[in-house]
N, C-alpha and C positions, 0 to 999 in steps of 0.2 A: 345244724352246726356240727354235730358229732360226726356226720359223714365226711364233712370237709376235713375235720381233724384226723380222721382215720386215713383219708386219702393222702393228706400231707405226711402222716407218719409212714405210710407204706412207701410213698415216693422218696422220702428222706432215707428210710431204711434201704431201699433199692439202690439209691445213690451211694450210700455208705458201703454197701456190699460191692458195687461196681468199682468204686475207688480202691477198696481193699483188695479185690481180685486183680485189678490192674497193677497195684503195687507189688503184690506177691508174684505176679507173672514177670515183672521187670527185675526182680531180685536176681543177682548173680548166683549161679550154682557153683558150689565148690568142687573143683576138679583137681586131680593130682597134678603135681608139677614135676617137670624134669629139666635137666640142663642139656642144651644142645650147643654145638660149636659149628659156626658157619663163617667161612672166610676169616678165620683167626679171631672171631668174636664169639663170646659166650652169651647165650640168652636163656632166661628162665621162661619156660613155656608151659602153659596149661595144656593138658592132653585131652583132646576131644575125640574119643574112640568109641563112642556109642552113638546110635542114631539120634537120640535126644540131645546129646551134647553137641554133635555136629550141626544139628538143625538150629540150635540156639546160638552157637558161635559167640561172637562178641556183641550181639545185639543188646541195645539199651545201655551200654556202658558209656560213660562220659569221659573216661580217662584210661589210658594204657601206659603204665610206667615205662620209662626208657629202659631198654634191655630186656623187655618182657614181650611175650606174644602168645599166640595160640597155635598149636600144631594139631591139625586134623589128620587122623590116622584112619585109613580105610582098609577093609580086608583084602582088597585087590586093586589092581591098577585099571582104571577106566578113564575116559574123558570126564573131566570134572568141570562143573559150572558153579560159579559163586555169584551172589548178588549182595547188595549192601542195604537191603530193606531193614529198617529199624536199627541200623548201625549208625551211631552218632559221631564216630570219629573217622577221619580218613586213614586208609591203610595201604600198605604194600602187600599184595597177595602173591606168594611165591609157590609155584607148582613144581613138585618133585616126582621123579619116577620111583620104581620099586627099589632101585639101588641108591636112593637118596641124592640123586643127581638133579640139579636145578634144570628144569625144562624151559620155563618161561615165567615172566613176572608181569603183573598188572601194577604199575607204579602210580603212587599218589591217587589211589582209587577213592573217589569222593563218596560221602554218605548219599543214600537215595532219599530224596525229599518228597517224591510223588510217584505213584504208580503210573505206568509200569516201570519197574526198575530194570536197568540194563544188567546183563549178565557178563561175567568175565570168565573165560575158559582156558583150560590147559591146552597147549598146542598139540600134545600127544597124551596117551594115557598116563594118569598120575595116581600115585598111591598115597602121597602126603601133600598137604597144603599148609603153608606157614603164613600166618598173618602177623605183621609187624607194624609199628607206627609208620605212617607215610613219611617218606624221605630216608628211611633206614637203608634201603637198597642203594640209592645214589651216594649217600654220605659214607657208607662203609665199603663201597666198591664191589658189591656183590654182583656176580654176572652169571649168565647161562653156563652150565657145566660145573659150577661149584657144587661141592658135596657137603651135606651136613652130617655131623656125627652126634648120635644120641649118647650122652654120658650117664 
């Protein structure tokens, strides 16, 4: 009977550790925020400018406030590929070149619910990628060639 109790304790302890680890992993990391202007609209964006922040992106979040987003900043312009694995909210993904000019957009990009997740790519090399709530691009009239300003 003692062995069964120990096994149950170990199993319960392992489950608690796994749940705690999963919860800690899902917690949002605090990133610095900046204001950007795009198409005469202001957005408060979290700046993802490290490998870890870019890898995490908006994963595991259940809400993105109106007028908010995430700006991915890379050290150079290259073809960029994004996916929506572990992203729970639909997004507009905007790809910008080194001069802040909008190259292309993936509009109303849905969350990925099963592997393999599709990827969404920049049409040409991109240095910046902006994620906004799905529908923002169409409702605000944002179009290819628009330029964002970091304030």
